[in-house]
mmCIF file of the protein (N, C-alpha, C, O) and its ligand, coordinates in Angstrom:
data_MODEL
# 
_entry.id   MODEL 
# 
loop_
_entity.id 
_entity.type 
_entity.pdbx_number_of_molecules 
1 polymer     1 
2 non-polymer 1 
# 
_entity_poly.entity_id                      1 
_entity_poly.type                           'polypeptide(L)' 
_entity_poly.nstd_linkage                   no 
_entity_poly.nstd_monomer                   no 
_entity_poly.pdbx_seq_one_letter_code       MALVETATFECGGCGTCAPSTWIDYDRLLYPVCPEYGRATGPLA 
_entity_poly.pdbx_seq_one_letter_code_can   MALVETATFECGGCGTCAPSTWIDYDRLLYPVCPEYGRATGPLA 
_entity_poly.pdbx_strand_id                 A 
# 
loop_
_entity_poly_seq.entity_id 
_entity_poly_seq.num 
_entity_poly_seq.mon_id 
_entity_poly_seq.hetero 
1 1  MET n 
1 2  ALA n 
1 3  LEU n 
1 4  VAL n 
1 5  GLU n 
1 6  THR n 
1 7  ALA n 
1 8  THR n 
1 9  PHE n 
1 10 GLU n 
1 11 CYS n 
1 12 GLY n 
1 13 GLY n 
1 14 CYS n 
1 15 GLY n 
1 16 THR n 
1 17 CYS n 
1 18 ALA n 
1 19 PRO n 
1 20 SER n 
1 21 THR n 
1 22 TRP n 
1 23 ILE n 
1 24 ASP n 
1 25 TYR n 
1 26 ASP n 
1 27 ARG n 
1 28 LEU n 
1 29 LEU n 
1 30 TYR n 
1 31 PRO n 
1 32 VAL n 
1 33 CYS n 
1 34 PRO n 
1 35 GLU n 
1 36 TYR n 
1 37 GLY n 
1 38 ARG n 
1 39 ALA n 
1 40 THR n 
1 41 GLY n 
1 42 PRO n 
1 43 LEU n 
1 44 ALA n 
# 
loop_
_struct_asym.id 
_struct_asym.entity_id 
A 1 
B 2 
# 
loop_
_chem_comp.id 
_chem_comp.type 
_chem_comp.mon_nstd_flag 
ALA 'L-peptide linking' y 
ARG 'L-peptide linking' y 
ASP 'L-peptide linking' y 
CYS 'L-peptide linking' y 
GLU 'L-peptide linking' y 
GLY 'peptide linking'   y 
ILE 'L-peptide linking' y 
LEU 'L-peptide linking' y 
MET 'L-peptide linking' y 
PHE 'L-peptide linking' y 
PRO 'L-peptide linking' y 
SER 'L-peptide linking' y 
THR 'L-peptide linking' y 
TRP 'L-peptide linking' y 
TYR 'L-peptide linking' y 
VAL 'L-peptide linking' y 
ZN  non-polymer         . 
# 
_pdbx_entity_nonpoly.entity_id   2 
_pdbx_entity_nonpoly.name        ? 
_pdbx_entity_nonpoly.comp_id     ZN 
# 
_pdbx_nonpoly_scheme.asym_id         B 
_pdbx_nonpoly_scheme.entity_id       2 
_pdbx_nonpoly_scheme.mon_id          ZN 
_pdbx_nonpoly_scheme.ndb_seq_num     1 
_pdbx_nonpoly_scheme.pdb_seq_num     101 
_pdbx_nonpoly_scheme.auth_seq_num    101 
_pdbx_nonpoly_scheme.pdb_mon_id      ZN 
_pdbx_nonpoly_scheme.auth_mon_id     ZN 
_pdbx_nonpoly_scheme.pdb_strand_id   A 
_pdbx_nonpoly_scheme.pdb_ins_code    . 
# 
loop_
_atom_site.group_PDB 
_atom_site.id 
_atom_site.type_symbol 
_atom_site.label_atom_id 
_atom_site.label_alt_id 
_atom_site.label_comp_id 
_atom_site.label_asym_id 
_atom_site.label_entity_id 
_atom_site.label_seq_id 
_atom_site.pdbx_PDB_ins_code 
_atom_site.Cartn_x 
_atom_site.Cartn_y 
_atom_site.Cartn_z 
_atom_site.occupancy 
_atom_site.B_iso_or_equiv 
_atom_site.pdbx_formal_charge 
_atom_site.auth_seq_id 
_atom_site.auth_comp_id 
_atom_site.auth_asym_id 
_atom_site.auth_atom_id 
_atom_site.pdbx_PDB_model_num 
ATOM   1   N  N  . MET A 1 1  ? 16.053 110.189 -109.508 1.00 0.00 ? 1   MET A N  1 
ATOM   2   C  CA . MET A 1 1  ? 17.268 109.808 -108.695 1.00 0.00 ? 1   MET A CA 1 
ATOM   3   C  C  . MET A 1 1  ? 16.586 109.373 -107.231 1.00 0.00 ? 1   MET A C  1 
ATOM   4   O  O  . MET A 1 1  ? 15.673 109.957 -106.649 1.00 0.00 ? 1   MET A O  1 
ATOM   5   N  N  . ALA A 1 2  ? 17.215 108.319 -106.862 1.00 0.00 ? 2   ALA A N  1 
ATOM   6   C  CA . ALA A 1 2  ? 16.709 107.771 -105.526 1.00 0.00 ? 2   ALA A CA 1 
ATOM   7   C  C  . ALA A 1 2  ? 17.961 107.977 -104.554 1.00 0.00 ? 2   ALA A C  1 
ATOM   8   O  O  . ALA A 1 2  ? 19.133 107.785 -104.876 1.00 0.00 ? 2   ALA A O  1 
ATOM   9   N  N  . LEU A 1 3  ? 17.542 108.363 -103.421 1.00 0.00 ? 3   LEU A N  1 
ATOM   10  C  CA . LEU A 1 3  ? 18.561 108.410 -102.239 1.00 0.00 ? 3   LEU A CA 1 
ATOM   11  C  C  . LEU A 1 3  ? 18.929 106.952 -101.915 1.00 0.00 ? 3   LEU A C  1 
ATOM   12  O  O  . LEU A 1 3  ? 18.107 106.037 -101.968 1.00 0.00 ? 3   LEU A O  1 
ATOM   13  N  N  . VAL A 1 4  ? 20.162 106.803 -101.592 1.00 0.00 ? 4   VAL A N  1 
ATOM   14  C  CA . VAL A 1 4  ? 20.661 105.486 -101.236 1.00 0.00 ? 4   VAL A CA 1 
ATOM   15  C  C  . VAL A 1 4  ? 20.788 105.648 -99.585  1.00 0.00 ? 4   VAL A C  1 
ATOM   16  O  O  . VAL A 1 4  ? 21.607 106.393 -99.045  1.00 0.00 ? 4   VAL A O  1 
ATOM   17  N  N  . GLU A 1 5  ? 19.957 104.926 -98.980  1.00 0.00 ? 5   GLU A N  1 
ATOM   18  C  CA . GLU A 1 5  ? 19.932 104.956 -97.467  1.00 0.00 ? 5   GLU A CA 1 
ATOM   19  C  C  . GLU A 1 5  ? 20.874 103.870 -96.986  1.00 0.00 ? 5   GLU A C  1 
ATOM   20  O  O  . GLU A 1 5  ? 20.773 102.676 -97.266  1.00 0.00 ? 5   GLU A O  1 
ATOM   21  N  N  . THR A 1 6  ? 21.824 104.446 -96.209  1.00 0.00 ? 6   THR A N  1 
ATOM   22  C  CA . THR A 1 6  ? 22.947 103.604 -95.744  1.00 0.00 ? 6   THR A CA 1 
ATOM   23  C  C  . THR A 1 6  ? 22.546 103.079 -94.447  1.00 0.00 ? 6   THR A C  1 
ATOM   24  O  O  . THR A 1 6  ? 22.291 103.918 -93.583  1.00 0.00 ? 6   THR A O  1 
ATOM   25  N  N  . ALA A 1 7  ? 22.441 101.826 -94.144  1.00 0.00 ? 7   ALA A N  1 
ATOM   26  C  CA . ALA A 1 7  ? 22.131 101.258 -92.940  1.00 0.00 ? 7   ALA A CA 1 
ATOM   27  C  C  . ALA A 1 7  ? 23.404 101.381 -91.922  1.00 0.00 ? 7   ALA A C  1 
ATOM   28  O  O  . ALA A 1 7  ? 24.570 101.241 -92.292  1.00 0.00 ? 7   ALA A O  1 
ATOM   29  N  N  . THR A 1 8  ? 23.043 101.634 -90.723  1.00 0.00 ? 8   THR A N  1 
ATOM   30  C  CA . THR A 1 8  ? 24.104 101.936 -89.788  1.00 0.00 ? 8   THR A CA 1 
ATOM   31  C  C  . THR A 1 8  ? 24.045 100.823 -88.634  1.00 0.00 ? 8   THR A C  1 
ATOM   32  O  O  . THR A 1 8  ? 22.969 100.475 -88.147  1.00 0.00 ? 8   THR A O  1 
ATOM   33  N  N  . PHE A 1 9  ? 25.194 100.326 -88.261  1.00 0.00 ? 9   PHE A N  1 
ATOM   34  C  CA . PHE A 1 9  ? 25.367 99.328  -87.237  1.00 0.00 ? 9   PHE A CA 1 
ATOM   35  C  C  . PHE A 1 9  ? 25.706 100.125 -86.044  1.00 0.00 ? 9   PHE A C  1 
ATOM   36  O  O  . PHE A 1 9  ? 26.497 101.067 -86.090  1.00 0.00 ? 9   PHE A O  1 
ATOM   37  N  N  . GLU A 1 10 ? 25.021 99.686  -84.836  1.00 0.00 ? 10  GLU A N  1 
ATOM   38  C  CA . GLU A 1 10 ? 25.499 100.388 -83.694  1.00 0.00 ? 10  GLU A CA 1 
ATOM   39  C  C  . GLU A 1 10 ? 25.723 99.102  -82.676  1.00 0.00 ? 10  GLU A C  1 
ATOM   40  O  O  . GLU A 1 10 ? 24.906 98.212  -82.439  1.00 0.00 ? 10  GLU A O  1 
ATOM   41  N  N  . CYS A 1 11 ? 27.058 99.252  -82.140  1.00 0.00 ? 11  CYS A N  1 
ATOM   42  C  CA . CYS A 1 11 ? 27.586 98.157  -81.319  1.00 0.00 ? 11  CYS A CA 1 
ATOM   43  C  C  . CYS A 1 11 ? 26.915 98.244  -79.928  1.00 0.00 ? 11  CYS A C  1 
ATOM   44  O  O  . CYS A 1 11 ? 26.981 99.280  -79.266  1.00 0.00 ? 11  CYS A O  1 
ATOM   45  N  N  . GLY A 1 12 ? 26.243 97.097  -79.480  1.00 0.00 ? 12  GLY A N  1 
ATOM   46  C  CA . GLY A 1 12 ? 25.567 97.031  -78.246  1.00 0.00 ? 12  GLY A CA 1 
ATOM   47  C  C  . GLY A 1 12 ? 26.517 96.923  -77.065  1.00 0.00 ? 12  GLY A C  1 
ATOM   48  O  O  . GLY A 1 12 ? 26.058 96.942  -75.923  1.00 0.00 ? 12  GLY A O  1 
ATOM   49  N  N  . GLY A 1 13 ? 27.832 96.809  -77.291  1.00 0.00 ? 13  GLY A N  1 
ATOM   50  C  CA . GLY A 1 13 ? 28.758 96.680  -76.251  1.00 0.00 ? 13  GLY A CA 1 
ATOM   51  C  C  . GLY A 1 13 ? 29.424 98.080  -75.964  1.00 0.00 ? 13  GLY A C  1 
ATOM   52  O  O  . GLY A 1 13 ? 29.488 98.509  -74.812  1.00 0.00 ? 13  GLY A O  1 
ATOM   53  N  N  . CYS A 1 14 ? 29.872 98.715  -76.941  1.00 0.00 ? 14  CYS A N  1 
ATOM   54  C  CA . CYS A 1 14 ? 30.486 100.022 -76.646  1.00 0.00 ? 14  CYS A CA 1 
ATOM   55  C  C  . CYS A 1 14 ? 29.890 101.174 -77.330  1.00 0.00 ? 14  CYS A C  1 
ATOM   56  O  O  . CYS A 1 14 ? 30.357 102.292 -77.111  1.00 0.00 ? 14  CYS A O  1 
ATOM   57  N  N  . GLY A 1 15 ? 28.889 101.013 -78.151  1.00 0.00 ? 15  GLY A N  1 
ATOM   58  C  CA . GLY A 1 15 ? 28.082 102.215 -78.680  1.00 0.00 ? 15  GLY A CA 1 
ATOM   59  C  C  . GLY A 1 15 ? 28.718 102.612 -80.008  1.00 0.00 ? 15  GLY A C  1 
ATOM   60  O  O  . GLY A 1 15 ? 28.134 103.481 -80.655  1.00 0.00 ? 15  GLY A O  1 
ATOM   61  N  N  . THR A 1 16 ? 29.790 102.109 -80.474  1.00 0.00 ? 16  THR A N  1 
ATOM   62  C  CA . THR A 1 16 ? 30.340 102.500 -81.695  1.00 0.00 ? 16  THR A CA 1 
ATOM   63  C  C  . THR A 1 16 ? 29.298 102.312 -82.839  1.00 0.00 ? 16  THR A C  1 
ATOM   64  O  O  . THR A 1 16 ? 28.546 101.338 -82.841  1.00 0.00 ? 16  THR A O  1 
ATOM   65  N  N  . CYS A 1 17 ? 29.271 103.270 -83.816  1.00 0.00 ? 17  CYS A N  1 
ATOM   66  C  CA . CYS A 1 17 ? 28.514 103.205 -84.817  1.00 0.00 ? 17  CYS A CA 1 
ATOM   67  C  C  . CYS A 1 17 ? 29.318 103.195 -86.112  1.00 0.00 ? 17  CYS A C  1 
ATOM   68  O  O  . CYS A 1 17 ? 30.329 103.887 -86.234  1.00 0.00 ? 17  CYS A O  1 
ATOM   69  N  N  . ALA A 1 18 ? 28.852 102.395 -87.084  1.00 0.00 ? 18  ALA A N  1 
ATOM   70  C  CA . ALA A 1 18 ? 29.728 102.388 -88.250  1.00 0.00 ? 18  ALA A CA 1 
ATOM   71  C  C  . ALA A 1 18 ? 28.675 101.963 -89.460  1.00 0.00 ? 18  ALA A C  1 
ATOM   72  O  O  . ALA A 1 18 ? 27.630 101.363 -89.205  1.00 0.00 ? 18  ALA A O  1 
ATOM   73  N  N  . PRO A 1 19 ? 29.016 102.291 -90.630  1.00 0.00 ? 19  PRO A N  1 
ATOM   74  C  CA . PRO A 1 19 ? 28.111 101.794 -91.763  1.00 0.00 ? 19  PRO A CA 1 
ATOM   75  C  C  . PRO A 1 19 ? 28.117 100.222 -91.659  1.00 0.00 ? 19  PRO A C  1 
ATOM   76  O  O  . PRO A 1 19 ? 29.080 99.518  -91.352  1.00 0.00 ? 19  PRO A O  1 
ATOM   77  N  N  . SER A 1 20 ? 26.860 99.826  -91.976  1.00 0.00 ? 20  SER A N  1 
ATOM   78  C  CA . SER A 1 20 ? 26.738 98.335  -91.937  1.00 0.00 ? 20  SER A CA 1 
ATOM   79  C  C  . SER A 1 20 ? 27.618 97.621  -93.012  1.00 0.00 ? 20  SER A C  1 
ATOM   80  O  O  . SER A 1 20 ? 27.878 96.421  -92.929  1.00 0.00 ? 20  SER A O  1 
ATOM   81  N  N  . THR A 1 21 ? 28.052 98.400  -94.001  1.00 0.00 ? 21  THR A N  1 
ATOM   82  C  CA . THR A 1 21 ? 28.968 97.661  -95.061  1.00 0.00 ? 21  THR A CA 1 
ATOM   83  C  C  . THR A 1 21 ? 30.296 97.520  -94.431  1.00 0.00 ? 21  THR A C  1 
ATOM   84  O  O  . THR A 1 21 ? 31.081 96.806  -95.055  1.00 0.00 ? 21  THR A O  1 
ATOM   85  N  N  . TRP A 1 22 ? 30.762 98.099  -93.219  1.00 0.00 ? 22  TRP A N  1 
ATOM   86  C  CA . TRP A 1 22 ? 31.938 97.798  -92.643  1.00 0.00 ? 22  TRP A CA 1 
ATOM   87  C  C  . TRP A 1 22 ? 31.914 96.602  -91.837  1.00 0.00 ? 22  TRP A C  1 
ATOM   88  O  O  . TRP A 1 22 ? 32.923 96.036  -91.416  1.00 0.00 ? 22  TRP A O  1 
ATOM   89  N  N  . ILE A 1 23 ? 30.681 96.227  -91.632  1.00 0.00 ? 23  ILE A N  1 
ATOM   90  C  CA . ILE A 1 23 ? 30.541 95.046  -90.464  1.00 0.00 ? 23  ILE A CA 1 
ATOM   91  C  C  . ILE A 1 23 ? 30.772 93.543  -91.001  1.00 0.00 ? 23  ILE A C  1 
ATOM   92  O  O  . ILE A 1 23 ? 30.216 93.102  -92.007  1.00 0.00 ? 23  ILE A O  1 
ATOM   93  N  N  . ASP A 1 24 ? 31.539 92.922  -90.308  1.00 0.00 ? 24  ASP A N  1 
ATOM   94  C  CA . ASP A 1 24 ? 31.714 91.556  -90.634  1.00 0.00 ? 24  ASP A CA 1 
ATOM   95  C  C  . ASP A 1 24 ? 31.000 90.750  -89.746  1.00 0.00 ? 24  ASP A C  1 
ATOM   96  O  O  . ASP A 1 24 ? 30.617 91.269  -88.698  1.00 0.00 ? 24  ASP A O  1 
ATOM   97  N  N  . TYR A 1 25 ? 30.714 89.398  -90.004  1.00 0.00 ? 25  TYR A N  1 
ATOM   98  C  CA . TYR A 1 25 ? 29.851 88.701  -89.279  1.00 0.00 ? 25  TYR A CA 1 
ATOM   99  C  C  . TYR A 1 25 ? 30.688 87.376  -88.782  1.00 0.00 ? 25  TYR A C  1 
ATOM   100 O  O  . TYR A 1 25 ? 31.464 86.793  -89.540  1.00 0.00 ? 25  TYR A O  1 
ATOM   101 N  N  . ASP A 1 26 ? 30.476 87.008  -87.577  1.00 0.00 ? 26  ASP A N  1 
ATOM   102 C  CA . ASP A 1 26 ? 31.248 85.764  -87.298  1.00 0.00 ? 26  ASP A CA 1 
ATOM   103 C  C  . ASP A 1 26 ? 30.536 84.519  -87.723  1.00 0.00 ? 26  ASP A C  1 
ATOM   104 O  O  . ASP A 1 26 ? 29.496 84.557  -88.379  1.00 0.00 ? 26  ASP A O  1 
ATOM   105 N  N  . ARG A 1 27 ? 31.147 83.364  -87.316  1.00 0.00 ? 27  ARG A N  1 
ATOM   106 C  CA . ARG A 1 27 ? 30.500 82.122  -87.770  1.00 0.00 ? 27  ARG A CA 1 
ATOM   107 C  C  . ARG A 1 27 ? 29.101 81.810  -87.287  1.00 0.00 ? 27  ARG A C  1 
ATOM   108 O  O  . ARG A 1 27 ? 28.323 81.073  -87.894  1.00 0.00 ? 27  ARG A O  1 
ATOM   109 N  N  . LEU A 1 28 ? 28.834 82.446  -86.115  1.00 0.00 ? 28  LEU A N  1 
ATOM   110 C  CA . LEU A 1 28 ? 27.408 82.459  -85.640  1.00 0.00 ? 28  LEU A CA 1 
ATOM   111 C  C  . LEU A 1 28 ? 26.522 83.569  -86.151  1.00 0.00 ? 28  LEU A C  1 
ATOM   112 O  O  . LEU A 1 28 ? 25.368 83.686  -85.738  1.00 0.00 ? 28  LEU A O  1 
ATOM   113 N  N  . LEU A 1 29 ? 27.055 84.396  -87.055  1.00 0.00 ? 29  LEU A N  1 
ATOM   114 C  CA . LEU A 1 29 ? 26.325 85.402  -87.694  1.00 0.00 ? 29  LEU A CA 1 
ATOM   115 C  C  . LEU A 1 29 ? 26.070 86.565  -86.737  1.00 0.00 ? 29  LEU A C  1 
ATOM   116 O  O  . LEU A 1 29 ? 25.174 87.373  -86.980  1.00 0.00 ? 29  LEU A O  1 
ATOM   117 N  N  . TYR A 1 30 ? 26.834 86.661  -85.661  1.00 0.00 ? 30  TYR A N  1 
ATOM   118 C  CA . TYR A 1 30 ? 26.813 87.951  -84.832  1.00 0.00 ? 30  TYR A CA 1 
ATOM   119 C  C  . TYR A 1 30 ? 27.734 88.997  -85.556  1.00 0.00 ? 30  TYR A C  1 
ATOM   120 O  O  . TYR A 1 30 ? 28.782 88.673  -86.114  1.00 0.00 ? 30  TYR A O  1 
ATOM   121 N  N  . PRO A 1 31 ? 27.235 90.321  -85.496  1.00 0.00 ? 31  PRO A N  1 
ATOM   122 C  CA . PRO A 1 31 ? 28.069 91.331  -85.961  1.00 0.00 ? 31  PRO A CA 1 
ATOM   123 C  C  . PRO A 1 31 ? 29.369 91.464  -85.245  1.00 0.00 ? 31  PRO A C  1 
ATOM   124 O  O  . PRO A 1 31 ? 29.402 91.336  -84.021  1.00 0.00 ? 31  PRO A O  1 
ATOM   125 N  N  . VAL A 1 32 ? 30.478 91.721  -85.962  1.00 0.00 ? 32  VAL A N  1 
ATOM   126 C  CA . VAL A 1 32 ? 31.653 91.871  -85.225  1.00 0.00 ? 32  VAL A CA 1 
ATOM   127 C  C  . VAL A 1 32 ? 31.933 93.358  -85.152  1.00 0.00 ? 32  VAL A C  1 
ATOM   128 O  O  . VAL A 1 32 ? 31.950 94.043  -86.175  1.00 0.00 ? 32  VAL A O  1 
ATOM   129 N  N  . CYS A 1 33 ? 32.151 93.856  -83.955  1.00 0.00 ? 33  CYS A N  1 
ATOM   130 C  CA . CYS A 1 33 ? 32.447 95.417  -83.669  1.00 0.00 ? 33  CYS A CA 1 
ATOM   131 C  C  . CYS A 1 33 ? 33.812 95.772  -84.347  1.00 0.00 ? 33  CYS A C  1 
ATOM   132 O  O  . CYS A 1 33 ? 34.833 95.095  -84.225  1.00 0.00 ? 33  CYS A O  1 
ATOM   133 N  N  . PRO A 1 34 ? 33.694 96.929  -85.084  1.00 0.00 ? 34  PRO A N  1 
ATOM   134 C  CA . PRO A 1 34 ? 34.971 97.305  -85.830  1.00 0.00 ? 34  PRO A CA 1 
ATOM   135 C  C  . PRO A 1 34 ? 35.935 97.809  -84.798  1.00 0.00 ? 34  PRO A C  1 
ATOM   136 O  O  . PRO A 1 34 ? 37.136 97.870  -85.063  1.00 0.00 ? 34  PRO A O  1 
ATOM   137 N  N  . GLU A 1 35 ? 35.438 98.191  -83.579  1.00 0.00 ? 35  GLU A N  1 
ATOM   138 C  CA . GLU A 1 35 ? 36.487 98.722  -82.554  1.00 0.00 ? 35  GLU A CA 1 
ATOM   139 C  C  . GLU A 1 35 ? 37.123 97.614  -81.722  1.00 0.00 ? 35  GLU A C  1 
ATOM   140 O  O  . GLU A 1 35 ? 38.327 97.608  -81.466  1.00 0.00 ? 35  GLU A O  1 
ATOM   141 N  N  . TYR A 1 36 ? 36.276 96.685  -81.314  1.00 0.00 ? 36  TYR A N  1 
ATOM   142 C  CA . TYR A 1 36 ? 36.632 95.483  -80.592  1.00 0.00 ? 36  TYR A CA 1 
ATOM   143 C  C  . TYR A 1 36 ? 37.355 94.483  -81.341  1.00 0.00 ? 36  TYR A C  1 
ATOM   144 O  O  . TYR A 1 36 ? 38.352 93.871  -80.957  1.00 0.00 ? 36  TYR A O  1 
ATOM   145 N  N  . GLY A 1 37 ? 36.711 94.369  -82.534  1.00 0.00 ? 37  GLY A N  1 
ATOM   146 C  CA . GLY A 1 37 ? 37.260 93.278  -83.437  1.00 0.00 ? 37  GLY A CA 1 
ATOM   147 C  C  . GLY A 1 37 ? 36.716 91.945  -83.097  1.00 0.00 ? 37  GLY A C  1 
ATOM   148 O  O  . GLY A 1 37 ? 37.225 90.908  -83.521  1.00 0.00 ? 37  GLY A O  1 
ATOM   149 N  N  . ARG A 1 38 ? 35.603 91.984  -82.276  1.00 0.00 ? 38  ARG A N  1 
ATOM   150 C  CA . ARG A 1 38 ? 35.096 90.743  -81.797  1.00 0.00 ? 38  ARG A CA 1 
ATOM   151 C  C  . ARG A 1 38 ? 33.571 90.769  -81.884  1.00 0.00 ? 38  ARG A C  1 
ATOM   152 O  O  . ARG A 1 38 ? 32.959 91.837  -81.874  1.00 0.00 ? 38  ARG A O  1 
ATOM   153 N  N  . ALA A 1 39 ? 33.016 89.680  -81.961  1.00 0.00 ? 39  ALA A N  1 
ATOM   154 C  CA . ALA A 1 39 ? 31.504 89.598  -81.983  1.00 0.00 ? 39  ALA A CA 1 
ATOM   155 C  C  . ALA A 1 39 ? 30.807 90.317  -80.839  1.00 0.00 ? 39  ALA A C  1 
ATOM   156 O  O  . ALA A 1 39 ? 31.356 90.356  -79.738  1.00 0.00 ? 39  ALA A O  1 
ATOM   157 N  N  . THR A 1 40 ? 29.630 90.884  -81.042  1.00 0.00 ? 40  THR A N  1 
ATOM   158 C  CA . THR A 1 40 ? 28.699 91.562  -80.044  1.00 0.00 ? 40  THR A CA 1 
ATOM   159 C  C  . THR A 1 40 ? 27.586 90.755  -79.687  1.00 0.00 ? 40  THR A C  1 
ATOM   160 O  O  . THR A 1 40 ? 26.578 91.290  -79.226  1.00 0.00 ? 40  THR A O  1 
ATOM   161 N  N  . GLY A 1 41 ? 27.656 89.520  -79.852  1.00 0.00 ? 41  GLY A N  1 
ATOM   162 C  CA . GLY A 1 41 ? 26.557 88.560  -79.568  1.00 0.00 ? 41  GLY A CA 1 
ATOM   163 C  C  . GLY A 1 41 ? 26.503 88.343  -78.029  1.00 0.00 ? 41  GLY A C  1 
ATOM   164 O  O  . GLY A 1 41 ? 27.285 88.883  -77.246  1.00 0.00 ? 41  GLY A O  1 
ATOM   165 N  N  . PRO A 1 42 ? 25.525 87.518  -77.684  1.00 0.00 ? 42  PRO A N  1 
ATOM   166 C  CA . PRO A 1 42 ? 25.188 87.413  -76.199  1.00 0.00 ? 42  PRO A CA 1 
ATOM   167 C  C  . PRO A 1 42 ? 26.421 86.657  -75.512  1.00 0.00 ? 42  PRO A C  1 
ATOM   168 O  O  . PRO A 1 42 ? 26.663 86.821  -74.316  1.00 0.00 ? 42  PRO A O  1 
ATOM   169 N  N  . LEU A 1 43 ? 27.153 85.860  -76.292  1.00 0.00 ? 43  LEU A N  1 
ATOM   170 C  CA . LEU A 1 43 ? 28.205 85.151  -75.688  1.00 0.00 ? 43  LEU A CA 1 
ATOM   171 C  C  . LEU A 1 43 ? 29.480 85.895  -75.704  1.00 0.00 ? 43  LEU A C  1 
ATOM   172 O  O  . LEU A 1 43 ? 30.450 85.405  -75.125  1.00 0.00 ? 43  LEU A O  1 
ATOM   173 N  N  . ALA A 1 44 ? 29.569 86.970  -76.277  1.00 0.00 ? 44  ALA A N  1 
ATOM   174 C  CA . ALA A 1 44 ? 30.877 87.853  -76.347  1.00 0.00 ? 44  ALA A CA 1 
ATOM   175 C  C  . ALA A 1 44 ? 31.189 88.393  -75.023  1.00 0.00 ? 44  ALA A C  1 
ATOM   176 O  O  . ALA A 1 44 ? 32.177 89.111  -74.866  1.00 0.00 ? 44  ALA A O  1 
HETATM 177 ZN ZN . ZN  B 2 .  ? 31.844 97.741  -79.965  1.00 0.00 2 101 ZN  A ZN 1 
# 
């Protein structure tokens, strides 16, 4: 049996952590914060 390692996303804006499977990406492929509901890229 193998352990399944779940990648974790940490928002650079507010520090929220969430399983990476929760994370959506915007059209520029920046991760979208599940708290803000907006991208966390340099232009956000
Ligand atoms: Zn955030």
